[in-house]
PDB file of N, H, CA, C and O in Angstrom:
ATOM      1  N   MET A   1     -60.117 -25.579  24.508  1.00  0.00           N
ATOM      2  CA  MET A   1     -60.323 -25.671  22.859  1.00  0.00           C
ATOM      3  C   MET A   1     -59.815 -26.664  22.047  1.00  0.00           C
ATOM      4  O   MET A   1     -60.321 -27.320  21.137  1.00  0.00           O
ATOM      5  N   GLU A   2     -58.430 -26.650  22.679  1.00  0.00           N
ATOM      6  H   GLU A   2     -58.018 -26.117  23.419  1.00  0.00           H
ATOM      7  CA  GLU A   2     -57.368 -27.424  21.666  1.00  0.00           C
ATOM      8  C   GLU A   2     -57.717 -29.007  22.443  1.00  0.00           C
ATOM      9  O   GLU A   2     -57.065 -29.857  21.837  1.00  0.00           O
ATOM     10  N   GLU A   3     -58.361 -29.506  23.339  1.00  0.00           N
ATOM     11  H   GLU A   3     -58.890 -28.816  23.832  1.00  0.00           H
ATOM     12  CA  GLU A   3     -58.897 -30.676  23.479  1.00  0.00           C
ATOM     13  C   GLU A   3     -59.858 -31.030  22.567  1.00  0.00           C
ATOM     14  O   GLU A   3     -59.821 -32.048  21.875  1.00  0.00           O
ATOM     15  N   LEU A   4     -60.980 -29.940  22.561  1.00  0.00           N
ATOM     16  H   LEU A   4     -61.010 -29.113  23.123  1.00  0.00           H
ATOM     17  CA  LEU A   4     -62.020 -30.348  21.629  1.00  0.00           C
ATOM     18  C   LEU A   4     -61.444 -30.409  19.986  1.00  0.00           C
ATOM     19  O   LEU A   4     -61.790 -31.270  19.177  1.00  0.00           O
ATOM     20  N   ALA A   5     -60.792 -29.642  19.796  1.00  0.00           N
ATOM     21  H   ALA A   5     -60.511 -28.942  20.453  1.00  0.00           H
ATOM     22  CA  ALA A   5     -60.109 -29.962  18.363  1.00  0.00           C
ATOM     23  C   ALA A   5     -59.421 -31.491  17.874  1.00  0.00           C
ATOM     24  O   ALA A   5     -59.395 -31.918  16.720  1.00  0.00           O
ATOM     25  N   ARG A   6     -58.906 -32.135  19.042  1.00  0.00           N
ATOM     26  H   ARG A   6     -58.927 -31.788  19.980  1.00  0.00           H
ATOM     27  CA  ARG A   6     -58.041 -33.428  19.046  1.00  0.00           C
ATOM     28  C   ARG A   6     -59.299 -34.457  19.113  1.00  0.00           C
ATOM     29  O   ARG A   6     -59.158 -35.520  18.508  1.00  0.00           O
ATOM     30  N   VAL A   7     -60.156 -34.291  19.599  1.00  0.00           N
ATOM     31  H   VAL A   7     -60.270 -33.428  20.091  1.00  0.00           H
ATOM     32  CA  VAL A   7     -61.584 -35.373  19.834  1.00  0.00           C
ATOM     33  C   VAL A   7     -62.109 -35.228  18.400  1.00  0.00           C
ATOM     34  O   VAL A   7     -62.148 -36.271  17.747  1.00  0.00           O
ATOM     35  N   VAL A   8     -62.504 -34.140  17.835  1.00  0.00           N
ATOM     36  H   VAL A   8     -62.472 -33.293  18.366  1.00  0.00           H
ATOM     37  CA  VAL A   8     -63.112 -33.923  16.539  1.00  0.00           C
ATOM     38  C   VAL A   8     -62.191 -34.574  15.526  1.00  0.00           C
ATOM     39  O   VAL A   8     -62.723 -35.126  14.563  1.00  0.00           O
ATOM     40  N   LEU A   9     -60.873 -34.572  15.631  1.00  0.00           N
ATOM     41  H   LEU A   9     -60.440 -34.123  16.413  1.00  0.00           H
ATOM     42  CA  LEU A   9     -60.021 -34.963  14.443  1.00  0.00           C
ATOM     43  C   LEU A   9     -59.993 -36.357  14.518  1.00  0.00           C
ATOM     44  O   LEU A   9     -60.054 -37.146  13.576  1.00  0.00           O
ATOM     45  N   ALA A  10     -59.847 -36.722  16.299  1.00  0.00           N
ATOM     46  H   ALA A  10     -59.797 -36.081  17.065  1.00  0.00           H
ATOM     47  CA  ALA A  10     -59.928 -38.427  16.288  1.00  0.00           C
ATOM     48  C   ALA A  10     -61.292 -39.027  15.736  1.00  0.00           C
ATOM     49  O   ALA A  10     -61.234 -39.915  14.885  1.00  0.00           O
ATOM     50  N   ARG A  11     -62.454 -38.590  16.172  1.00  0.00           N
ATOM     51  H   ARG A  11     -62.502 -37.869  16.863  1.00  0.00           H
ATOM     52  CA  ARG A  11     -63.751 -39.069  15.713  1.00  0.00           C
ATOM     53  C   ARG A  11     -63.353 -39.083  13.829  1.00  0.00           C
ATOM     54  O   ARG A  11     -63.247 -40.144  13.214  1.00  0.00           O
ATOM     55  N   GLN A  12     -63.236 -38.141  13.375  1.00  0.00           N
ATOM     56  H   GLN A  12     -63.323 -37.279  13.875  1.00  0.00           H
ATOM     57  CA  GLN A  12     -63.136 -37.951  11.789  1.00  0.00           C
ATOM     58  C   GLN A  12     -61.970 -39.181  11.535  1.00  0.00           C
ATOM     59  O   GLN A  12     -62.153 -40.221  10.903  1.00  0.00           O
ATOM     60  N   GLU A  13     -61.149 -38.894  11.984  1.00  0.00           N
ATOM     61  H   GLU A  13     -61.001 -38.049  12.498  1.00  0.00           H
ATOM     62  CA  GLU A  13     -60.085 -40.190  11.450  1.00  0.00           C
ATOM     63  C   GLU A  13     -60.504 -41.543  11.801  1.00  0.00           C
ATOM     64  O   GLU A  13     -60.074 -42.389  11.017  1.00  0.00           O
ATOM     65  N   VAL A  14     -61.463 -42.137  13.079  1.00  0.00           N
ATOM     66  H   VAL A  14     -61.813 -41.450  13.716  1.00  0.00           H
ATOM     67  CA  VAL A  14     -62.275 -42.908  12.643  1.00  0.00           C
ATOM     68  C   VAL A  14     -63.413 -43.816  11.770  1.00  0.00           C
ATOM     69  O   VAL A  14     -63.734 -44.975  11.510  1.00  0.00           O
ATOM     70  N   ALA A  15     -63.756 -42.472  11.530  1.00  0.00           N
ATOM     71  H   ALA A  15     -63.495 -41.530  11.741  1.00  0.00           H
ATOM     72  CA  ALA A  15     -64.993 -42.298  10.414  1.00  0.00           C
ATOM     73  C   ALA A  15     -64.440 -42.708   9.415  1.00  0.00           C
ATOM     74  O   ALA A  15     -64.922 -43.696   8.861  1.00  0.00           O
ATOM     75  N   GLU A  16     -63.344 -42.123   8.915  1.00  0.00           N
ATOM     76  H   GLU A  16     -62.953 -41.320   9.364  1.00  0.00           H
ATOM     77  CA  GLU A  16     -62.877 -42.206   7.592  1.00  0.00           C
ATOM     78  C   GLU A  16     -62.233 -43.974   7.498  1.00  0.00           C
ATOM     79  O   GLU A  16     -62.435 -44.754   6.566  1.00  0.00           O
ATOM     80  N   GLU A  17     -61.491 -44.225   8.676  1.00  0.00           N
ATOM     81  H   GLU A  17     -61.327 -43.592   9.433  1.00  0.00           H
ATOM     82  CA  GLU A  17     -61.085 -45.758   8.813  1.00  0.00           C
ATOM     83  C   GLU A  17     -62.440 -46.609   8.429  1.00  0.00           C
ATOM     84  O   GLU A  17     -62.488 -47.552   7.639  1.00  0.00           O
ATOM     85  N   ARG A  18     -63.243 -46.193   8.984  1.00  0.00           N
ATOM     86  H   ARG A  18     -63.204 -45.427   9.626  1.00  0.00           H
ATOM     87  CA  ARG A  18     -64.814 -46.986   8.904  1.00  0.00           C
ATOM     88  C   ARG A  18     -65.012 -47.135   7.437  1.00  0.00           C
ATOM     89  O   ARG A  18     -65.269 -48.220   6.915  1.00  0.00           O
ATOM     90  N   GLY A  19     -64.887 -46.034   6.795  1.00  0.00           N
ATOM     91  H   GLY A  19     -64.679 -45.152   7.219  1.00  0.00           H
ATOM     92  CA  GLY A  19     -65.240 -45.818   5.449  1.00  0.00           C
ATOM     93  C   GLY A  19     -64.493 -46.741   4.479  1.00  0.00           C
ATOM     94  O   GLY A  19     -64.906 -47.404   3.528  1.00  0.00           O
ATOM     95  N   TYR A  20     -63.277 -46.586   4.999  1.00  0.00           N
ATOM     96  H   TYR A  20     -62.942 -46.047   5.772  1.00  0.00           H
ATOM     97  CA  TYR A  20     -62.073 -47.790   3.840  1.00  0.00           C
ATOM     98  C   TYR A  20     -62.651 -49.172   4.355  1.00  0.00           C
ATOM     99  O   TYR A  20     -63.219 -49.935   3.573  1.00  0.00           O
ATOM    100  N   MET A  21     -62.495 -49.458   5.641  1.00  0.00           N
ATOM    101  H   MET A  21     -62.033 -48.839   6.277  1.00  0.00           H
ATOM    102  CA  MET A  21     -62.934 -50.964   5.706  1.00  0.00           C
ATOM    103  C   MET A  21     -64.298 -51.398   5.206  1.00  0.00           C
ATOM    104  O   MET A  21     -64.533 -52.553   4.849  1.00  0.00           O
ATOM    105  N   ALA A  22     -65.282 -50.305   5.197  1.00  0.00           N
ATOM    106  H   ALA A  22     -65.091 -49.367   5.487  1.00  0.00           H
ATOM    107  CA  ALA A  22     -66.236 -51.079   4.111  1.00  0.00           C
ATOM    108  C   ALA A  22     -66.327 -51.236   2.914  1.00  0.00           C
ATOM    109  O   ALA A  22     -67.016 -52.042   2.289  1.00  0.00           O
ATOM    110  N   GLN A  23     -65.452 -50.268   2.472  1.00  0.00           N
ATOM    111  H   GLN A  23     -64.892 -49.614   2.980  1.00  0.00           H
ATOM    112  CA  GLN A  23     -64.822 -50.193   1.104  1.00  0.00           C
ATOM    113  C   GLN A  23     -64.409 -51.714   0.872  1.00  0.00           C
ATOM    114  O   GLN A  23     -65.018 -52.457   0.103  1.00  0.00           O
ATOM    115  N   TRP A  24     -63.368 -52.066   1.583  1.00  0.00           N
ATOM    116  H   TRP A  24     -62.873 -51.462   2.208  1.00  0.00           H
ATOM    117  CA  TRP A  24     -62.587 -53.334   1.283  1.00  0.00           C
ATOM    118  C   TRP A  24     -63.469 -54.753   1.573  1.00  0.00           C
ATOM    119  O   TRP A  24     -63.299 -55.762   0.889  1.00  0.00           O
ATOM    120  N   MET A  25     -64.297 -54.685   2.531  1.00  0.00           N
ATOM    121  H   MET A  25     -64.434 -53.865   3.087  1.00  0.00           H
ATOM    122  CA  MET A  25     -65.224 -55.808   3.183  1.00  0.00           C
ATOM    123  C   MET A  25     -65.941 -56.321   2.300  1.00  0.00           C
ATOM    124  O   MET A  25     -66.118 -57.535   2.197  1.00  0.00           O
ATOM    125  N   GLY A  26     -66.610 -55.161   1.307  1.00  0.00           N
ATOM    126  H   GLY A  26     -66.466 -54.175   1.391  1.00  0.00           H
ATOM    127  CA  GLY A  26     -67.460 -55.583   0.324  1.00  0.00           C
ATOM    128  C   GLY A  26     -66.866 -56.424  -0.905  1.00  0.00           C
ATOM    129  O   GLY A  26     -67.432 -57.308  -1.548  1.00  0.00           O
ATOM    130  N   ARG A  27     -65.576 -55.913  -1.057  1.00  0.00           N
ATOM    131  H   ARG A  27     -65.116 -55.195  -0.534  1.00  0.00           H
ATOM    132  CA  ARG A  27     -64.946 -56.678  -2.321  1.00  0.00           C
ATOM    133  C   ARG A  27     -63.955 -58.111  -1.761  1.00  0.00           C
ATOM    134  O   ARG A  27     -62.915 -57.990  -1.115  1.00  0.00           O
ATOM    135  N   PRO A  28     -64.512 -59.318  -2.148  1.00  0.00           N
ATOM    136  CA  PRO A  28     -63.842 -60.170  -1.515  1.00  0.00           C
ATOM    137  C   PRO A  28     -62.816 -60.592  -1.968  1.00  0.00           C
ATOM    138  O   PRO A  28     -62.334 -61.501  -1.292  1.00  0.00           O
ATOM    139  N   GLN A  29     -62.191 -60.276  -2.961  1.00  0.00           N
ATOM    140  H   GLN A  29     -62.582 -59.538  -3.510  1.00  0.00           H
ATOM    141  CA  GLN A  29     -60.978 -60.590  -3.514  1.00  0.00           C
ATOM    142  C   GLN A  29     -59.817 -59.592  -2.664  1.00  0.00           C
ATOM    143  O   GLN A  29     -58.791 -60.106  -2.219  1.00  0.00           O
ATOM    144  N   LEU A  30     -60.113 -58.080  -2.492  1.00  0.00           N
ATOM    145  H   LEU A  30     -60.947 -57.662  -2.854  1.00  0.00           H
ATOM    146  CA  LEU A  30     -59.556 -57.450  -1.861  1.00  0.00           C
ATOM    147  C   LEU A  30     -59.366 -57.706  -0.662  1.00  0.00           C
ATOM    148  O   LEU A  30     -58.285 -57.492  -0.115  1.00  0.00           O
ATOM    149  N   LYS A  31     -60.279 -58.151  -0.131  1.00  0.00           N
ATOM    150  H   LYS A  31     -61.158 -58.324  -0.575  1.00  0.00           H
ATOM    151  CA  LYS A  31     -60.478 -58.580   1.443  1.00  0.00           C
ATOM    152  C   LYS A  31     -59.528 -59.550   1.768  1.00  0.00           C
ATOM    153  O   LYS A  31     -58.941 -59.552   2.850  1.00  0.00           O
ATOM    154  N   GLU A  32     -59.327 -60.459   0.798  1.00  0.00           N
ATOM    155  H   GLU A  32     -59.803 -60.457  -0.081  1.00  0.00           H
ATOM    156  CA  GLU A  32     -58.401 -61.775   0.887  1.00  0.00           C
ATOM    157  C   GLU A  32     -57.255 -61.213   1.040  1.00  0.00           C
ATOM    158  O   GLU A  32     -56.607 -61.466   2.056  1.00  0.00           O
ATOM    159  N   GLU A  33     -56.775 -60.360   0.099  1.00  0.00           N
ATOM    160  H   GLU A  33     -57.301 -60.155  -0.726  1.00  0.00           H
ATOM    161  CA  GLU A  33     -55.217 -59.746  -0.144  1.00  0.00           C
ATOM    162  C   GLU A  33     -55.014 -58.946   1.001  1.00  0.00           C
ATOM    163  O   GLU A  33     -53.835 -58.851   1.342  1.00  0.00           O
ATOM    164  N   LEU A  34     -55.644 -58.492   1.518  1.00  0.00           N
ATOM    165  H   LEU A  34     -56.601 -58.570   1.241  1.00  0.00           H
ATOM    166  CA  LEU A  34     -55.404 -57.598   2.408  1.00  0.00           C
ATOM    167  C   LEU A  34     -55.229 -58.371   4.060  1.00  0.00           C
ATOM    168  O   LEU A  34     -54.420 -57.994   4.907  1.00  0.00           O
ATOM    169  N   TYR A  35     -56.168 -59.469   4.212  1.00  0.00           N
ATOM    170  H   TYR A  35     -56.825 -59.775   3.523  1.00  0.00           H
ATOM    171  CA  TYR A  35     -55.769 -60.328   5.320  1.00  0.00           C
ATOM    172  C   TYR A  35     -54.766 -61.174   5.202  1.00  0.00           C
ATOM    173  O   TYR A  35     -54.270 -61.859   6.095  1.00  0.00           O
ATOM    174  N   ARG A  36     -54.366 -61.099   3.684  1.00  0.00           N
ATOM    175  H   ARG A  36     -54.769 -60.542   2.958  1.00  0.00           H
ATOM    176  CA  ARG A  36     -53.048 -62.150   3.363  1.00  0.00           C
ATOM    177  C   ARG A  36     -51.801 -61.411   3.886  1.00  0.00           C
ATOM    178  O   ARG A  36     -50.851 -61.951   4.452  1.00  0.00           O
ATOM    179  N   GLN A  37     -51.935 -60.156   3.628  1.00  0.00           N
ATOM    180  H   GLN A  37     -52.707 -59.718   3.168  1.00  0.00           H
ATOM    181  CA  GLN A  37     -50.775 -59.269   3.797  1.00  0.00           C
ATOM    182  C   GLN A  37     -50.601 -58.674   5.261  1.00  0.00           C
ATOM    183  O   GLN A  37     -49.686 -57.951   5.656  1.00  0.00           O
ATOM    184  N   SER A  38     -51.623 -59.117   5.923  1.00  0.00           N
ATOM    185  H   SER A  38     -52.367 -59.704   5.602  1.00  0.00           H
ATOM    186  CA  SER A  38     -51.728 -58.482   7.313  1.00  0.00           C
ATOM    187  C   SER A  38     -51.029 -59.978   8.003  1.00  0.00           C
ATOM    188  O   SER A  38     -49.958 -59.930   8.608  1.00  0.00           O
ATOM    189  N   LEU A  39     -51.590 -60.928   7.866  1.00  0.00           N
ATOM    190  H   LEU A  39     -52.460 -60.967   7.375  1.00  0.00           H
ATOM    191  CA  LEU A  39     -50.930 -61.752   8.222  1.00  0.00           C
ATOM    192  C   LEU A  39     -49.728 -62.650   7.765  1.00  0.00           C
ATOM    193  O   LEU A  39     -49.415 -63.779   8.144  1.00  0.00           O
ATOM    194  N   ASP A  40     -49.126 -61.797   6.810  1.00  0.00           N
ATOM    195  H   ASP A  40     -49.380 -60.880   6.502  1.00  0.00           H
ATOM    196  CA  ASP A  40     -47.957 -62.474   6.679  1.00  0.00           C
ATOM    197  C   ASP A  40     -47.190 -61.118   7.622  1.00  0.00           C
ATOM    198  O   ASP A  40     -46.202 -61.496   8.251  1.00  0.00           O
ATOM    199  N   PHE A  41     -47.383 -60.283   7.708  1.00  0.00           N
ATOM    200  H   PHE A  41     -48.185 -59.976   7.196  1.00  0.00           H
ATOM    201  CA  PHE A  41     -46.660 -59.063   8.286  1.00  0.00           C
ATOM    202  C   PHE A  41     -46.868 -59.552   9.830  1.00  0.00           C
ATOM    203  O   PHE A  41     -45.906 -59.272  10.546  1.00  0.00           O
ATOM    204  N   SER A  42     -47.669 -60.058  10.310  1.00  0.00           N
ATOM    205  H   SER A  42     -48.450 -60.285   9.728  1.00  0.00           H
ATOM    206  CA  SER A  42     -47.840 -60.738  11.643  1.00  0.00           C
ATOM    207  C   SER A  42     -46.807 -61.803  11.699  1.00  0.00           C
ATOM    208  O   SER A  42     -45.908 -61.858  12.537  1.00  0.00           O
ATOM    209  N   LEU A  43     -47.037 -62.731  10.630  1.00  0.00           N
ATOM    210  H   LEU A  43     -47.768 -62.686   9.948  1.00  0.00           H
ATOM    211  CA  LEU A  43     -45.841 -64.042  10.965  1.00  0.00           C
ATOM    212  C   LEU A  43     -44.108 -63.379  10.752  1.00  0.00           C
ATOM    213  O   LEU A  43     -43.074 -63.826  11.248  1.00  0.00           O
ATOM    214  N   ALA A  44     -44.249 -62.454  10.046  1.00  0.00           N
ATOM    215  H   ALA A  44     -45.089 -62.090   9.643  1.00  0.00           H
ATOM    216  CA  ALA A  44     -42.820 -62.067  10.187  1.00  0.00           C
ATOM    217  C   ALA A  44     -42.510 -61.765  11.453  1.00  0.00           C
ATOM    218  O   ALA A  44     -41.679 -62.448  12.051  1.00  0.00           O
ATOM    219  N   ALA A  45     -43.282 -60.437  12.192  1.00  0.00           N
ATOM    220  H   ALA A  45     -43.957 -59.882  11.706  1.00  0.00           H
ATOM    221  CA  ALA A  45     -43.057 -60.197  13.436  1.00  0.00           C
ATOM    222  C   ALA A  45     -42.721 -61.106  14.307  1.00  0.00           C
ATOM    223  O   ALA A  45     -41.692 -61.089  14.982  1.00  0.00           O
ATOM    224  N   LEU A  46     -43.930 -62.281  14.335  1.00  0.00           N
ATOM    225  H   LEU A  46     -44.767 -62.295  13.787  1.00  0.00           H
ATOM    226  CA  LEU A  46     -43.289 -63.157  15.182  1.00  0.00           C
ATOM    227  C   LEU A  46     -42.169 -64.065  15.235  1.00  0.00           C
ATOM    228  O   LEU A  46     -41.853 -64.671  16.259  1.00  0.00           O
ATOM    229  N   GLN A  47     -41.594 -64.152  14.177  1.00  0.00           N
ATOM    230  H   GLN A  47     -41.851 -63.660  13.345  1.00  0.00           H
ATOM    231  CA  GLN A  47     -40.377 -64.869  13.575  1.00  0.00           C
ATOM    232  C   GLN A  47     -39.316 -63.903  13.767  1.00  0.00           C
ATOM    233  O   GLN A  47     -38.197 -64.414  13.733  1.00  0.00           O
ATOM    234  N   GLY A  48     -39.352 -62.465  13.988  1.00  0.00           N
ATOM    235  H   GLY A  48     -40.261 -62.049  14.016  1.00  0.00           H
ATOM    236  CA  GLY A  48     -38.189 -61.716  14.547  1.00  0.00           C
ATOM    237  C   GLY A  48     -37.595 -61.290  12.664  1.00  0.00           C
ATOM    238  O   GLY A  48     -36.394 -61.413  12.421  1.00  0.00           O
ATOM    239  N   ARG A  49     -38.178 -61.011  11.982  1.00  0.00           N
ATOM    240  H   ARG A  49     -39.154 -60.911  12.180  1.00  0.00           H
ATOM    241  CA  ARG A  49     -37.806 -60.765  10.614  1.00  0.00           C
ATOM    242  C   ARG A  49     -37.888 -59.608  10.251  1.00  0.00           C
ATOM    243  O   ARG A  49     -37.514 -59.321   9.114  1.00  0.00           O
ATOM    244  N   LEU A  50     -38.331 -58.753  11.001  1.00  0.00           N
ATOM    245  H   LEU A  50     -38.635 -58.986  11.925  1.00  0.00           H
ATOM    246  CA  LEU A  50     -38.991 -57.095  10.996  1.00  0.00           C
ATOM    247  C   LEU A  50     -38.170 -56.282  11.897  1.00  0.00           C
ATOM    248  O   LEU A  50     -37.780 -56.810  12.938  1.00  0.00           O
ATOM    249  N   PRO A  51     -37.887 -55.195  11.666  1.00  0.00           N
ATOM    250  CA  PRO A  51     -37.100 -54.129  12.489  1.00  0.00           C
ATOM    251  C   PRO A  51     -37.846 -53.778  13.661  1.00  0.00           C
ATOM    252  O   PRO A  51     -39.052 -53.953  13.490  1.00  0.00           O
ATOM    253  N   ALA A  52     -37.474 -53.251  15.030  1.00  0.00           N
ATOM    254  H   ALA A  52     -36.494 -53.109  15.169  1.00  0.00           H
ATOM    255  CA  ALA A  52     -38.133 -52.799  15.874  1.00  0.00           C
ATOM    256  C   ALA A  52     -39.212 -51.855  15.435  1.00  0.00           C
ATOM    257  O   ALA A  52     -38.869 -50.983  14.637  1.00  0.00           O
ATOM    258  N   GLY A  53     -40.133 -51.881  15.725  1.00  0.00           N
ATOM    259  H   GLY A  53     -40.411 -52.590  16.373  1.00  0.00           H
ATOM    260  CA  GLY A  53     -41.300 -50.275  15.288  1.00  0.00           C
ATOM    261  C   GLY A  53     -41.527 -50.902  14.059  1.00  0.00           C
ATOM    262  O   GLY A  53     -41.583 -49.673  14.010  1.00  0.00           O
ATOM    263  N   ALA A  54     -41.705 -51.468  13.082  1.00  0.00           N
ATOM    264  H   ALA A  54     -41.659 -52.466  13.122  1.00  0.00           H
ATOM    265  CA  ALA A  54     -42.099 -51.973  12.128  1.00  0.00           C
ATOM    266  C   ALA A  54     -43.827 -51.936  12.031  1.00  0.00           C
ATOM    267  O   ALA A  54     -44.445 -52.422  12.978  1.00  0.00           O
ATOM    268  N   ASN A  55     -44.393 -51.502  11.169  1.00  0.00           N
ATOM    269  H   ASN A  55     -43.891 -51.108  10.399  1.00  0.00           H
ATOM    270  CA  ASN A  55     -45.851 -51.189  11.259  1.00  0.00           C
ATOM    271  C   ASN A  55     -46.368 -51.775  10.208  1.00  0.00           C
ATOM    272  O   ASN A  55     -45.590 -51.448   9.311  1.00  0.00           O
ATOM    273  N   TRP A  56     -47.279 -52.509   9.688  1.00  0.00           N
ATOM    274  H   TRP A  56     -47.911 -52.775  10.416  1.00  0.00           H
ATOM    275  CA  TRP A  56     -47.954 -52.541   8.682  1.00  0.00           C
ATOM    276  C   TRP A  56     -49.292 -51.825   8.614  1.00  0.00           C
ATOM    277  O   TRP A  56     -50.046 -51.791   9.587  1.00  0.00           O
ATOM    278  N   VAL A  57     -49.622 -51.157   7.256  1.00  0.00           N
ATOM    279  H   VAL A  57     -49.009 -51.184   6.466  1.00  0.00           H
ATOM    280  CA  VAL A  57     -50.379 -49.972   6.921  1.00  0.00           C
ATOM    281  C   VAL A  57     -51.110 -50.487   5.746  1.00  0.00           C
ATOM    282  O   VAL A  57     -50.573 -50.674   4.654  1.00  0.00           O
ATOM    283  N   ALA A  58     -52.508 -50.736   6.040  1.00  0.00           N
ATOM    284  H   ALA A  58     -52.945 -50.584   6.927  1.00  0.00           H
ATOM    285  CA  ALA A  58     -53.338 -51.107   4.494  1.00  0.00           C
ATOM    286  C   ALA A  58     -52.742 -50.077   3.663  1.00  0.00           C
ATOM    287  O   ALA A  58     -51.992 -49.168   4.020  1.00  0.00           O
ATOM    288  N   PRO A  59     -53.228 -50.376   2.377  1.00  0.00           N
ATOM    289  CA  PRO A  59     -52.709 -49.531   1.175  1.00  0.00           C
ATOM    290  C   PRO A  59     -54.182 -48.549   1.102  1.00  0.00           C
ATOM    291  O   PRO A  59     -55.326 -48.916   1.367  1.00  0.00           O
ATOM    292  N   ASP A  60     -53.740 -47.279   0.678  1.00  0.00           N
ATOM    293  H   ASP A  60     -52.810 -46.981   0.463  1.00  0.00           H
ATOM    294  CA  ASP A  60     -54.927 -46.518   0.538  1.00  0.00           C
ATOM    295  C   ASP A  60     -55.821 -46.878  -0.897  1.00  0.00           C
ATOM    296  O   ASP A  60     -55.385 -46.851  -2.048  1.00  0.00           O
ATOM    297  N   LEU A  61     -56.918 -47.148  -0.540  1.00  0.00           N
ATOM    298  H   LEU A  61     -57.273 -47.170   0.394  1.00  0.00           H
ATOM    299  CA  LEU A  61     -58.045 -47.331  -1.692  1.00  0.00           C
ATOM    300  C   LEU A  61     -58.663 -46.463  -2.245  1.00  0.00           C
ATOM    301  O   LEU A  61     -59.257 -46.698  -3.297  1.00  0.00           O
ATOM    302  N   ALA A  62     -58.667 -45.279  -1.676  1.00  0.00           N
ATOM    303  H   ALA A  62     -58.185 -45.088  -0.822  1.00  0.00           H
ATOM    304  CA  ALA A  62     -59.148 -43.932  -2.574  1.00  0.00           C
ATOM    305  C   ALA A  62     -58.974 -43.934  -3.849  1.00  0.00           C
ATOM    306  O   ALA A  62     -59.318 -42.961  -4.520  1.00  0.00           O
TER     307      ALA A  62
END
């Protein structure tokens, strides 16, 4: 039963993430800003300017 609950929660999380992506993919300016933030974070990681374990998280658009 515990495994089933984990699977259900994981599927709900995936569906929620897809909804967020659809929301910002339809807004060109927001899409551009999120891509910029993500790429800036990636560059900082490659250049060693982030602490170990740092993680970029897209802002909540709800």
